[in-house]
C-alpha positions in Angstrom: 43.7 -15.6 9.9 47.3 -16.0 8.7 49.0 -12.8 7.7 48.4 -11.9 4.0 45.8 -14.6 3.4 42.9 -12.1 3.2 44.8 -10.1 0.6 45.6 -13.1 -1.5 42.0 -14.3 -1.3 40.7 -10.9 -2.4 43.2 -10.7 -5.2 42.1 -14.2 -6.5 38.5 -13.3 -6.1 39.0 -10.0 -7.9 40.6 -11.7 -10.8 37.8 -14.2 -11.0 35.2 -11.5 -11.0 36.9 -9.2 -13.7 34.4 -9.2 -16.5 33.4 -7.5 -19.7 30.3 -5.3 -19.3 29.4 -5.7 -22.9 28.7 -9.4 -22.5 25.0 -9.7 -21.5 23.8 -12.9 -19.7 21.3 -15.0 -21.4 17.7 -14.5 -20.4 18.1 -10.9 -19.5 14.9 -8.8 -20.0 14.0 -5.1 -19.6 11.3 -3.2 -21.4 9.6 0.1 -21.5 6.2 0.6 -19.7 5.4 4.2 -20.4 6.9 7.5 -21.2 5.6 10.8 -19.9 6.7 14.1 -21.5 6.1 17.8 -21.2 4.4 20.1 -23.7 6.7 21.1 -26.5 9.6 23.3 -25.3 12.0 25.1 -27.6 15.6 23.9 -27.4 16.8 27.2 -26.0 15.0 26.4 -22.8 17.2 23.5 -22.0 20.2 24.0 -19.5 22.4 21.0 -20.1 24.8 22.1 -17.3 22.1 21.8 -14.6 22.2 18.4 -12.8 19.0 16.5 -12.4 18.0 14.9 -9.1 15.5 12.0 -8.7 14.2 10.1 -5.7 11.8 7.2 -5.4 9.9 6.6 -2.1 8.7 3.3 -0.6 5.1 4.5 -1.3 6.0 4.7 -5.1 6.0 8.5 -5.1 8.7 9.9 -7.4 10.3 13.3 -6.9 12.4 14.8 -9.5 13.8 18.1 -11.0 14.3 19.2 -14.6 16.6 21.3 -16.7 14.1 23.6 -18.3 14.2 27.3 -18.0 12.1 30.0 -19.7 11.9 33.8 -19.6 9.1 34.0 -17.1 9.9 31.0 -14.8 13.0 28.9 -13.8 11.8 25.3 -13.6 15.1 24.0 -12.4 14.1 25.3 -8.9 10.8 23.3 -8.8 10.3 19.9 -7.3 7.9 17.7 -9.2 6.1 14.8 -7.4 4.0 12.1 -9.1 2.6 8.8 -8.3 3.7 6.0 -10.6 0.1 4.8 -11.1 -1.0 8.3 -12.5 2.3 9.8 -13.9 0.4 12.5 -15.9 -1.0 14.0 -12.7 2.1 16.0 -11.7 2.3 18.2 -8.6 4.9 20.9 -8.8 6.3 22.5 -5.7 7.6 26.1 -5.9 10.5 25.2 -3.7 11.9 28.8 -3.3 15.4 27.5 -3.6 17.7 30.3 -4.8 19.8 28.0 -7.0 19.3 24.7 -8.9 18.4 21.8 -6.8 21.2 19.3 -6.4 19.9 16.5 -4.1 16.5 14.9 -3.2 16.1 12.3 -0.5 12.9 10.5 0.8 12.7 9.4 4.4 12.0 5.8 5.3 8.3 6.3 5.6 8.0 7.9 2.2 6.1 10.9 3.6 8.9 13.5 4.0 11.3 14.7 1.4 14.6 16.6 1.8 15.8 19.0 -1.0 19.2 20.8 -1.2 20.5 23.3 -3.7 23.7 24.8 -5.0 23.5 27.7 -2.5 23.7 25.5 0.6 20.0 25.6 1.5 18.3 22.4 2.7 14.5 22.1 3.1 12.4 19.4 4.7 9.0 18.9 3.0 6.1 17.0 4.6 2.6 16.2 3.4 0.0 18.8 4.4 -3.0 16.9 5.9 -1.4 13.8 4.6 -2.2 14.7 1.0 0.3 13.6 -1.7 -0.3 16.7 -3.8 -0.1 19.2 -0.9 3.4 19.9 0.6 4.8 22.3 3.0 8.3 23.1 4.4 8.5 24.3 8.0 12.1 23.4 8.9 15.5 23.4 7.1 19.1 24.5 7.4 21.6 26.6 5.6 25.3 26.5 4.8 25.3 29.9 2.9 27.0 29.9 -0.4 28.4 26.3 -0.1 26.7 24.0 -2.7 25.4 20.6 -1.3 26.9 17.6 -3.0 25.4 14.7 -0.8 22.5 14.5 1.4 20.9 11.8 3.6 18.5 11.2 6.5 20.0 9.9 9.7 19.6 6.2 10.1 16.7 5.1 12.5 18.3 1.8 13.4 15.8 -0.3 11.5 17.3 -2.8 9.1 15.6 -5.9 7.7 17.7 -8.5 6.0 16.3 -10.6 3.1 17.5 -14.1 3.1 17.1 -15.2 -0.5 18.4 -18.7 0.2 15.6 -19.3 2.7 12.8 -18.0 0.4 11.2 -21.5 0.6 10.9 -21.3 4.4 7.5 -21.4 6.0 8.2 -18.6 8.6 8.4 -15.0 7.7 10.9 -14.7 10.6 13.3 -17.0 8.6 13.0 -15.1 5.3 13.2 -11.6 6.8 15.1 -11.0 10.0 15.9 -7.9 12.0 19.5 -7.0 11.9 21.2 -5.5 14.9 21.8 -1.9 13.7 22.2 1.1 15.9 20.6 4.5 15.1 22.8 7.4 14.2 21.7 9.2 17.3 19.2 8.3 20.1 17.0 10.2 22.5 16.3 9.3 26.1 15.1 5.7 26.2 16.8 4.7 23.0 14.3 6.3 20.6 16.0 7.3 17.3 16.5 11.0 16.8 15.5 12.3 13.5 17.6 14.6 11.3 19.8 14.8 8.3 23.5 15.0 7.3 24.9 16.8 4.2 28.3 17.3 2.7 29.3 20.6 0.9 31.6 21.3 -2.0 34.2 22.9 0.3 34.6 19.8 2.5 32.2 20.7 5.3 29.7 18.2 6.9 26.5 19.7 8.4 24.1 17.8 10.6 20.6 19.0 11.5 18.7 17.3 14.3 14.9 17.5 14.8 14.0 17.6 18.5 10.5 16.4 19.5 9.7 20.0 20.4 10.1 21.1 16.8 13.4 22.8 17.4 16.3 22.2 14.9 19.8 21.7 16.2 22.4 22.3 13.5 26.2 22.0 13.6 28.8 22.3 10.9 32.3 20.8 11.0 35.2 20.3 8.5 35.8 16.7 7.5 39.5 17.1 8.0 41.9 19.8 8.9 43.1 20.4 5.4 39.9 21.3 3.6 39.7 20.8 -0.2 37.2 20.8 -3.0 34.7 18.0 -2.9 33.1 17.4 -6.4 31.6 14.1 -5.4 30.4 12.6 -2.1 28.2 9.8 -0.7 27.0 8.9 2.8 26.6 5.5 4.4 26.0 4.2 7.9 27.6 1.5 10.1 25.9 -1.0 12.4 27.6 0.8 15.4 25.7 4.0 14.7 28.6 5.9 13.0 28.4 7.6 9.6 30.9 7.1 6.8 31.4 9.8 4.2 33.2 9.2 0.9 34.6 12.1 -1.1 36.5 12.8 -4.3 37.7 16.1 -5.9 36.8 14.9 -9.4 40.2 13.9 -10.5 41.1 10.2 -11.0 44.7 11.1 -10.1 43.6 12.1 -6.6 42.6 9.6 -3.9 39.1 8.8 -2.8 38.9 9.8 0.7 36.8 8.2 3.5 35.8 9.7 6.9 34.0 8.4 9.9 31.6 10.9 11.4 30.2 10.7 14.9 27.2 12.8 15.9 26.2 13.5 19.6 24.2 16.0 21.6 26.2 17.7 24.4 24.6 20.4 26.5 21.7 20.8 24.2 24.1 21.3 21.2 25.0 19.2 18.3 28.5 17.9 18.2 30.3 16.5 15.2 33.6 14.4 15.5 35.4 13.2 12.4 38.1 10.6 11.8 40.1 9.9 8.6 39.6 6.3 7.3 41.8 4.4 4.7 41.6 5.9 1.2 42.0 4.4 -2.2 43.2 5.1 -5.8 41.2 3.8 -8.7 42.8 0.8 -10.4 42.7 2.5 -13.8 45.1 5.2 -12.5 47.7 2.5 -11.5 47.5 0.8 -15.0 50.3 2.4 -17.1 48.2 1.8 -20.2 45.2 3.7 -18.8 46.8 6.2 -16.5 45.7 9.3 -18.4 42.8 7.7 -20.3 40.1 8.5 -17.6 41.0 11.8 -16.0 37.8 12.4 -14.1 35.8 10.5 -11.5 32.2 11.1 -12.4 30.3 8.8 -10.0 30.8 7.8 -6.4 28.2 5.7 -4.7 28.1 3.3 -1.7 26.4 0.1 -2.8 23.8 0.7 -0.1 23.1 3.3 2.7 23.8 0.7 5.4 26.7 -0.9 3.6 29.7 1.3 4.1 32.2 -1.4 3.2 31.5 -1.5 -0.5 31.7 1.4 -2.9 31.2 1.9 -6.6 33.4 4.2 -8.6 33.2 5.4 -12.2 36.0 7.2 -14.1 35.4 8.9 -17.4 36.8 10.7 -20.3 34.9 12.7 -22.9 33.8 9.4 -24.8 34.3 6.5 -22.4 34.1 5.2 -18.9 35.3 2.5 -16.6 33.5 1.2 -13.5 35.1 -0.3 -10.5 33.7 -2.1 -7.4 35.7 -1.9 -4.1 35.4 -3.6 -0.8 36.9 -2.6 2.6 38.4 -5.6 4.4 40.1 -6.2 7.8 43.5 -7.9 7.1 46.0 -9.4 9.4 49.4 -7.7 9.7 52.5 -10.0 9.4 54.5 -9.9 12.7 58.3 -10.2 12.5 59.9 -13.3 14.1 61.7 -11.1 16.7 58.4 -9.8 18.1 56.8 -13.3 17.8 59.5 -14.6 20.2 58.9 -11.6 22.6 55.1 -11.7 22.5 53.6 -14.7 20.6 50.5 -13.9 18.6 47.7 -16.3 19.6 44.3 -16.7 17.9 42.4 -13.5 17.4 45.1 -11.2 19.0 46.9 -10.8 15.7 47.0 -7.2 14.7 44.8 -6.2 11.8 44.4 -3.2 9.4 41.6 -2.0 7.2 42.3 -2.0 3.5 40.4 -1.4 0.3 40.4 -4.3 -2.2 39.0 -4.2 -5.7 36.3 -6.8 -6.3 35.6 -6.3 -10.0 36.1 -3.9 -12.8 34.8 -3.4 -16.4 36.6 -2.9 -19.6 36.2 0.3 -21.6 32.5 1.4 -21.8 30.6 4.2 -23.4 30.5 7.3 -21.2 28.2 6.7 -18.1 25.6 9.4 -17.6 23.7 8.0 -14.5 23.9 5.3 -11.8 21.0 3.7 -9.9 21.5 1.4 -6.9 19.2 -1.2 -5.5 17.4 -0.6 -2.2 16.6 -4.2 -1.3 18.6 -5.1 1.8 20.0 -8.4 0.5 23.2 -9.3 2.4 25.9 -11.1 0.4 28.3 -13.5 2.0 31.7 -14.7 0.7 29.9 -17.6 -1.0 27.8 -15.1 -2.8 30.9 -13.3 -4.0 32.4 -16.5 -5.5 29.2 -17.2 -7.5 28.6 -13.6 -8.4 29.9 -14.2 -11.9 27.3 -16.8 -12.5 24.2 -16.1 -14.4 21.9 -16.5 -11.3 20.2 -13.3 -10.4 17.8 -12.2 -7.8 15.9 -8.8 -7.7 18.0 -6.4 -5.7 21.4 -7.8 -6.8 21.6 -5.6 -9.8 22.4 -1.9 -10.3 21.7 0.2 -13.3 24.1 2.1 -15.5 22.9 4.6 -18.1 25.2 5.6 -21.0 25.4 8.6 -23.3 24.5 6.5 -26.3 20.9 6.1 -24.7 21.3 2.5 -23.5 20.8 1.2 -20.0 22.6 -1.8 -18.5 21.5 -3.8 -15.5 24.7 -5.2 -14.0 25.4 -7.5 -10.9 26.3 -5.1 -8.2 29.5 -7.0 -7.3 30.7 -8.8 -10.4 29.4 -6.0 -12.7 28.3 -8.7 -15.2 25.6 -7.5 -17.5 22.2 -9.1 -16.8 20.0 -7.0 -19.2 20.3 -4.1 -21.7 17.7 -1.6 -22.9 18.1 0.7 -25.9 16.2 3.9 -26.1 16.6 4.0 -30.0 14.5 1.9 -32.3 17.5 0.1 -33.8 19.7 -1.4 -31.1 23.4 -2.0 -31.8 25.4 -5.1 -30.9 26.6 -4.8 -27.4 30.1 -5.9 -28.5 30.4 -3.2 -31.1 33.4 -0.9 -30.2 32.3 2.7 -29.4 34.8 4.1 -32.0 33.0 2.3 -34.8 29.6 3.7 -34.0 28.4 6.5 -36.3 28.2 10.0 -35.1 24.8 11.6 -34.7 23.9 15.1 -35.5 23.4 16.0 -31.8 23.6 14.4 -28.4 21.7 11.2 -28.1 18.7 11.0 -25.8 20.1 9.6 -22.5 19.2 9.4 -18.8 20.7 12.1 -16.6 19.1 10.7 -13.4 17.8 7.3 -12.5 16.2 5.5 -9.6 15.3 1.9 -8.9 12.1 1.0 -7.1 12.3 -0.5 -3.6 11.9 -4.0 -4.9 14.2 -3.4 -7.9 11.5 -4.5 -10.4 11.1 -1.0 -12.0 13.4 1.8 -13.1 12.6 5.4 -13.6 14.8 7.7 -15.7 14.8 11.4 -16.4 16.5 12.1 -19.8 18.3 15.2 -21.2 14.9 16.2 -22.8 13.2 16.2 -19.4 11.0 13.1 -20.3 10.3 10.5 -17.7 10.5 6.8 -18.7 9.4 3.9 -16.6 11.1 0.5 -17.4 10.1 -2.9 -16.2 13.0 -5.1 -14.9 12.3 -8.8 -15.1 12.3 -10.7 -11.8 14.1 -13.6 -13.6 17.1 -11.8 -15.1 19.9 -14.1 -15.9 17.5 -17.1 -16.4 15.2 -18.1 -19.1 11.9 -16.5 -18.4 10.1 -19.4 -16.6 6.7 -18.8 -15.1 7.6 -20.9 -12.0 10.8 -18.9 -11.3 9.0 -15.6 -11.8 6.3 -16.6 -9.5 8.7 -17.5 -6.8 10.5 -14.2 -7.1 7.2 -12.2 -7.2 5.8 -14.1 -4.2 8.9 -13.5 -2.2 8.8 -9.8 -2.9 5.0 -9.6 -2.1 5.8 -11.1 1.2 8.5 -8.6 1.8 6.1 -5.7 1.1 3.5 -7.3 3.4 6.0 -7.4 6.2 7.4 -3.9 5.7 4.2 -2.1 4.6 5.9 -0.8 1.4 3.7 -0.2 -1.6 3.8 -3.1 -4.2 2.9 -1.2 -7.4 6.1 -2.1 -9.1 5.5 -5.9 -8.5 2.1 -5.7 -10.1 3.8 -4.5 -13.3 5.1 -8.1 -13.8 1.9 -10.0 -12.9 0.3 -11.5 -16.0 -3.4 -12.5 -15.9 -2.5 -16.2 -15.8 -0.4 -15.7 -12.7 -3.0 -14.1 -10.5 -4.8 -17.3 -9.3 -1.5 -19.0 -8.3 -0.1 -15.9 -6.6 -3.2 -15.3 -4.5 -3.4 -19.0 -3.4 0.4 -19.2 -2.6 0.2 -15.9 -0.8 -2.7 -17.1 1.4 -0.9 -20.4 2.0 2.2 -18.6 3.2 0.0 -16.3 5.4 -1.7 -19.2 7.0 1.6 -20.7 8.1 2.5 -17.7 10.3 1.7 -17.4 14.0 -1.8 -16.2 15.1 -0.4 -12.9 16.3 1.4 -12.2 13.1 -1.7 -13.2 11.0 -3.7 -10.6 13.0 -1.2 -7.8 12.3 -1.1 -8.6 8.6 -4.8 -9.5 8.2 -5.9 -6.2 6.5 -2.6 -5.9 4.5 -3.0 -9.2 2.8 -6.6 -8.5 1.9 -5.6 -5.3 0.2 -2.7 -7.1 -1.7 -5.1 -9.8 -2.9 -7.6 -7.2 -4.1 -4.9 -5.4 -6.2 -3.8 -8.8 -7.7 -7.3 -9.8 -8.6 -7.8 -6.6 -10.5 -5.4 -7.8 -13.1 -7.3 -10.9 -14.3 -10.9 -11.1 -15.7 -11.4 -14.4 -13.9 -10.9 -12.9 -10.5 -12.4 -9.4 -10.8 -15.4 -10.1 -8.7 -13.1 -11.1 -5.8 -11.9 -7.6 -5.7 -15.4 -6.6 -4.5 -15.3 -9.3 -1.7 -11.9 -8.3 -0.5 -12.7 -4.5 -0.4 -16.0 -5.3 1.4 -14.3 -7.5 4.0 -11.9 -4.7 4.7 -14.7 -2.3 5.2 -16.6 -4.8 7.4 -13.5 -5.5 9.6 -13.0 -1.7 10.1 -16.6 -1.1 11.0 -16.7 -4.1 13.4 -13.5 -3.0 15.3 -14.7 0.6 15.5 -18.2 -0.2 16.8 -16.9 -2.7 19.4 -14.4 -0.1 20.5 -17.3 2.2 21.5 -18.5 -0.3 24.1 -17.5 0.4 27.6 -17.7 -1.9 30.7 -20.3 -0.8 33.2 -17.8 -1.2 36.0 -14.2 -0.2 35.5 -12.9 -3.0 37.8 -13.7 -5.8 35.4 -10.3 -6.6 33.8 -11.2 -10.1 32.6 -12.5 -9.3 29.0 -13.6 -6.2 27.1 -17.3 -5.8 26.1 -16.3 -6.5 22.5 -14.7 -9.8 23.5 -17.6 -10.9 25.5 -19.9 -10.1 22.6 -17.9 -12.3 20.3 -17.8 -15.1 22.8 -21.5 -15.1 23.6 -22.5 -14.8 20.0 -20.3 -17.8 19.1 -21.6 -19.9 21.9 -25.4 -19.2 21.5 -26.7 -20.5 18.2 -30.3 -19.4 18.8 -31.9 -17.9 15.7 -34.0 -15.5 17.8 -32.1 -12.1 18.1 -33.9 -11.2 21.3 -32.8 -14.4 23.1 -29.2 -13.6 22.2 -29.6 -10.1 23.6 -30.7 -11.5 27.0 -27.3 -13.0 27.6 -25.5 -9.6 27.1 -25.0 -6.8 29.6 -27.0 -4.2 27.8 -25.7 -1.4 30.1 -22.3 -1.8 28.3 -24.0 -0.8 25.0 -25.3 2.6 26.2 -24.1 5.4 24.0 -25.0 9.1 23.6 -28.1 9.7 21.4 -26.3 12.0 19.0 -23.5 9.4 18.6 -26.0 6.8 17.6 -27.6 9.0 15.1 -24.3 9.9 13.6 -23.5 6.2 13.1 -26.6 5.5 11.2 -25.0 5.5 7.7 -22.5 2.8 8.8 -25.2 0.8 10.4 -27.3 1.1 7.3 -24.5 -0.3 5.2 -24.2 -3.4 7.5 -28.0 -4.1 7.2 -28.0 -3.6 3.4 -25.1 -5.9 3.0 -26.7 -8.7 5.1 -29.8 -8.3 3.1 -27.9 -8.5 -0.2 -26.0 -11.6 0.9 -29.1 -13.6 2.0 -30.9 -12.6 -1.3 -28.0 -13.8 -3.3 -27.8 -17.2 -1.6 -30.0 -19.0 -4.2 -27.5 -17.9 -6.9 -24.5 -19.1 -4.8 -23.2 -21.3 -7.6 -22.3 -18.2 -9.7 -18.7 -17.3 -9.1 -19.1 -14.1 -11.0 -21.4 -12.6 -8.4 -19.9 -10.2 -5.9 -20.2 -11.5 -2.3 -19.9 -15.1 -3.3 -17.0 -15.8 -0.9 -18.9 -14.5 2.1 -21.4 -17.3 1.8 -18.8 -19.8 2.9 -16.9 -17.5 5.2 -17.9 -18.4 8.8 -15.7 -15.7 10.3 -17.3 -12.8 8.3 -20.8 -14.1 8.8 -20.2 -14.3 12.5 -19.0 -10.8 12.5 -22.1 -9.7 10.7 -24.2 -11.6 13.2 -22.5 -9.8 16.1 -23.1 -6.4 14.5 -26.7 -7.2 14.0 -27.1 -7.8 17.7 -25.3 -4.5 18.5 -27.6 -2.7 16.1 -30.7 -4.3 17.6 -29.6 -3.1 21.1 -28.9 0.5 19.9 -32.2 0.5 18.1 -33.9 0.2 21.5 -32.1 3.3 22.7 -32.5 5.3 19.5 -34.9 3.8 16.9 -33.9 6.4 14.2 -30.4 4.8 14.1 -31.7 1.5 12.8 -31.2 0.5 9.2 -34.2 1.5 7.0 -35.8 -1.3 4.9 -38.5 -1.0 2.3 -40.9 -3.9 3.2 -44.2 -5.1 1.7 -45.6 -5.4 5.1 -45.8 -2.8 7.8 -45.9 -5.4 10.7 -42.8 -7.3 9.5 -39.7 -7.3 11.8 -37.0 -7.1 9.2 -34.1 -7.3 11.7 -35.4 -10.5 13.3 -36.0 -12.1 9.9 -32.5 -11.3 8.6 -30.9 -12.4 11.8 -32.7 -15.7 11.7 -31.6 -16.5 8.2 -28.1 -15.2 8.8 -27.7 -17.5 11.9 -28.9 -20.5 9.8 -26.3 -19.7 7.1 -23.6 -19.1 9.7 -24.3 -22.5 11.4 -23.6 -24.2 8.0 -20.1 -22.9 7.7 -18.8 -21.9 11.1 -15.3 -22.9 12.1 -16.3 -25.3 15.0 -17.9 -27.9 12.9 -17.7 -29.4 9.4 -19.0 -27.2 6.7 -22.4 -28.2 5.2 -24.5 -27.0 2.4 -27.5 -24.8 3.3 -30.8 -26.8 3.5 -33.5 -26.3 1.0 -35.7 -24.6 3.5 -33.2 -21.8 4.0 -32.7 -21.4 0.3 -36.5 -21.2 -0.2 -36.8 -18.5 2.5 -34.0 -16.5 0.9 -35.8 -16.8 -2.5 -38.8 -15.0 -0.9 -36.7 -12.1 0.4 -37.1 -10.0 -2.8 -40.9 -10.2 -2.4 -40.7 -9.2 1.2 -37.9 -6.5 1.1 -36.5 -4.2 -1.5 -33.0 -5.4 -2.2 -30.5 -2.6 -2.3 -27.9 -1.9 -5.0 -24.5 -1.8 -3.4 -21.5 0.4 -4.5 -18.9 -2.4 -4.7 -16.0 -0.4 -6.1 -15.1 3.2 -6.5 -14.1 4.3 -10.0 -10.5 3.8 -10.7 -8.5 4.6 -13.8 -5.0 3.6 -12.9 -2.3 2.4 -15.3 -1.2 -0.9 -13.9 -4.2 -2.9 -14.9 -4.2 -1.4 -18.4 -0.6 -1.7 -19.3 0.1 -4.3 -22.0 3.4 -6.1 -22.4 5.6 -4.8 -25.3 3.1 -1.9 -25.8 4.4 1.1 -24.0 2.3 4.2 -23.6 3.2 7.7 -24.5 1.7 10.2 -21.9 1.9 13.8 -21.3 2.2 15.7 -18.0 -1.0 17.4 -17.2 -3.3 15.6 -19.6 -5.3 12.6 -18.4 -5.2 10.0 -21.3 -8.0 7.7 -22.5 -6.4 4.4 -21.4 -6.9 1.2 -23.4 -9.2 -1.2 -21.7 -8.9 -4.9 -21.1 -11.3 -7.7 -20.1 -10.4 -7.1 -16.5 -10.9 -3.3 -16.5 -14.2 -3.7 -18.4 -15.5 -5.9 -15.7 -14.2 -3.5 -13.0 -16.0 -0.6 -14.7 -19.2 -2.6 -14.6 -18.9 -2.9 -10.8 -18.4 0.8 -10.2 -20.7 3.7 -10.5 -21.0 5.3 -13.9 -19.5 8.8 -14.3 -22.9 10.4 -14.6 -24.4 8.9 -11.4 -24.5 10.7 -8.1 -21.3 10.5 -6.1 -20.8 8.9 -2.7 -18.4 9.3 0.2 -17.0 5.8 0.3 -15.8 6.0 3.9 -18.7 7.8 5.6 -21.3 6.2 3.3 -22.8 9.7 2.7 -24.3 10.6 -0.7 -22.7 13.7 -2.1 -24.9 14.3 -5.1 -24.1 14.5 -8.8 -22.2 17.8 -8.3 -20.6 17.8 -4.8 -19.8 21.2 -3.4 -17.6 20.0 -0.6 -13.8 19.7 -0.8 -12.9 16.0 -1.5 -9.9 13.8 -1.5 -9.4 10.4 -3.2 -7.2 7.4 -2.8 -4.5 7.1 -5.3 -4.7 3.4 -5.6 -8.4 2.4 -5.5 -10.1 5.7 -6.2 -12.0 5.8 -2.9 -13.5 9.3 -2.5 -14.2 11.1 0.8 -14.7 14.6 2.0 -11.7 16.5 3.1 -13.4 18.0 6.1 -15.6 16.1 8.5 -19.3 17.2 8.6 -19.7 15.5 12.0 -18.4 16.5 15.4 -19.3 13.5 17.6 -16.4 11.6 19.1 -17.4 8.2 17.7 -17.5 9.5 14.1 -14.2 11.3 14.5 -12.8 8.0 15.8 -13.9 6.4 12.6 -12.5 9.2 10.4 -9.1 9.1 12.2 -8.5 5.7 10.7 -8.4 7.2 7.2 -6.4 10.4 7.7 -3.1 8.7 6.6 -4.2 5.4 4.9 -6.9 4.5 2.7 -9.3 1.6 3.6 -8.6 -0.5 0.6 -5.0 0.1 -0.4 -3.1 0.5 2.8 -1.7 3.6 1.0 -2.2 7.3 1.4 -4.6 9.7 -0.3 -4.6 13.1 -2.2 -7.1 16.3 -2.6 -9.2 19.1 -4.8 -11.5 22.1 -4.4 -14.6 23.5 -6.1 -17.9 22.1 -7.2 -18.0 18.7 -8.8 -14.4 18.0 -7.6 -14.9 14.3 -7.3 -15.4 13.8 -10.9 -13.0 16.2 -12.5 -9.5 15.0 -11.9 -9.4 11.3 -11.1 -5.8 11.4 -12.3 -4.9 12.3 -8.8 -7.1 9.7 -7.2 -4.6 6.8 -7.1 -1.4 8.1 -5.7 0.0 6.2 -2.7 -1.6 8.8 -0.5 -4.8 10.8 -0.6 -4.8 13.5 -3.2 -7.0 16.6 -3.1 -9.2 16.6 -6.2 -8.9 19.5 -8.7 -11.9 21.6 -9.7 -13.5 21.1 -13.1 -12.1 24.4 -14.5 -8.5 23.0 -14.4 -9.4 19.8 -16.1 -8.2 19.2 -19.7 -9.9 16.9 -22.2 -8.4 13.4 -22.4 -5.8 12.7 -25.0 -5.7 9.5 -26.9 -3.0 7.2 -25.8 0.2 7.4 -27.8 2.2 4.4 -29.0 6.0 4.7 -29.3 6.0 2.6 -32.5 4.1 5.1 -34.6 3.4 8.8 -34.9 0.5 10.4 -33.0 -2.1 12.5 -35.0 -1.7 15.4 -32.6 2.0 15.5 -33.3 1.6 16.4 -37.0 2.0 20.1 -37.8 
């Protein structure tokens, strides 16, 4: 590259990208989903000087602090954690921090949380028993008396790039690619070492490493020889495994300093090496007209944790702010002709230097109160920079700016062009109205003090100066007219991203309208079938959970939710029972007993179950008698489900009946057929483990009858041949089943009262922490309620298939997405049942999410507000339950608010 060419190109690009933040692009859209507030507090309890911290995990758990303080308790030292689906069910952690909490940071898995305070104390919180409302802190570090201003987990080396320009490609490998990125520190064998890094106000950097043995190695070092005050700092990571720290002393007249930090372990001790990098002065300080207008730097943020080359700066006065975006570039140094003659510069041997260049800047704005940056790893090329001033927008390219006047702007993260504006007040003002002309209010306006964007950038949470939590929806089509086709493409792309990464997709569901569900499910399945067989097997259960959550949103697809949930349960039972089979001789490496069972059952189409058994090595099915008896509840479910399916065959034309899709699913019917064979063999060993049927004849062999009918149905739709309709003889035999056997009633869905299926566009809800509301119903939710057990009916353990009674006395936990309830402690001690229960310690069956928990009698029915966090939650006892409160509308006063 010729000398000076990079500088000139950057200068031209910066000039092209200079924009006015007050000019919103057409088609921008942002609206309020709900507001959750505390019980009324007097104004004397607010501490405006206390900073607020907020963090949003990939499991859609939100951790935040507040600035309320009373005579008997200091709430500024508590960490509040909630699930976005049940924001009223708040879990507050008495953190035992000695000073106000300044930083919160989730890890990449969303199951651990770092907290730091103004006294230099750092704590690492993890879920106790994988419950989202039970947290414990066993490790931490301390830089005594030195407030923490920046905090981050060390990078684990995992980075996935989203290629937006290839969103129409068929392979997930083209849309999402693994980027070569080194961990901050590795153990033996290249495994990433866990730990965290923090920066203190006195200019120290402290690193704590978590060894596999549980020991914590901590080291503290000065960022440079001449230590100074650090008012603001941020941390980013490079692809080579280094760490970059940006610091500012708070004055715009001082430079913004950058340091490279290298962490290593030498002789079982943590070692920190630092190096000074090029610094910068904000552009507003070099402008003679603005030199003293913005005296303080109030916000300093890297655009992403793994993007140390781009930084966002905000300088402010008492009434206004200016925002600048800078980029670090490698530029060629011009070589004098004398040295050119001595040693000619050829090709890439030209000397280079690192320089910060401004990409874009805004005009004068209202005073910025908070900044939220996107987490989507969308990499931008130089071509993207040149078109950044266009109106084209993808989720993840925008960052959020909150202002003291109560407004929130979504701006392009490079050009800083406004894509959408939200006003907290009822009467929005023109965006081009100068701040000096706006009337003064009696007190400070309600504004966000802390904000966070979701992991797909489709939702924004803000904590305002009255400690209220607001959830905003960000349109996936910002910068465009809101076309359904464009919105569908964006939503589908992000759903695929969540499918690949395993992140929770609750914020995507906020934007799915009932008329989109059918198209999204079909397109999602179409993209899934284009992948390789190995990848389909990995993602098989995740796509079912995703389809189930989508179908909940439309009354036309509600019954499919039952089928998807049932298929997940069937897959789990099949894999668990097959894993219990052991080869009779250990030196048979050809196929496992489970694979041989599948192969033989697919090859032999005989309708007699005993003839199929003859072809199997029955010695491979021998299990302990206690194990077989402990599995009876799961075997009973299989038998009941087969009976229900066959009895519903005469009504196969009704799409509104649960189980309809199984009647044409050859794979699932084959799986049921294999399980029936396994159950038959185990019944010979332990007759009491067989499913129990209520028959009209004592001599009837119910298992043989059901297997015969099931085989005939499976032959009609198996994968090997063309699908055919069941013959009339089969339908007639299924019509006689209700007169031969008692058809059981199945528990299709657990009770669920989450928000996402009840939120209405343009109708935000007003909620209160600690009070479960009576949520408005919709056509879809009414049908869902009809497929779940009524509140007064006896409860059931959905994972163990055990009846708990109307008033369970056992401690229970519940899924925070689907409402699935299960006992906290296992009543069984057999190895096989423990193997089954191990599947659900971290993740729920139906949601690929986590669960939460409660104590006391009737715990399952009392606090369902905690049943749908992205983890299991322990259910609360009835004594702590408050009566529901009618939902609030932000457009009119609530009756309970009148004195």
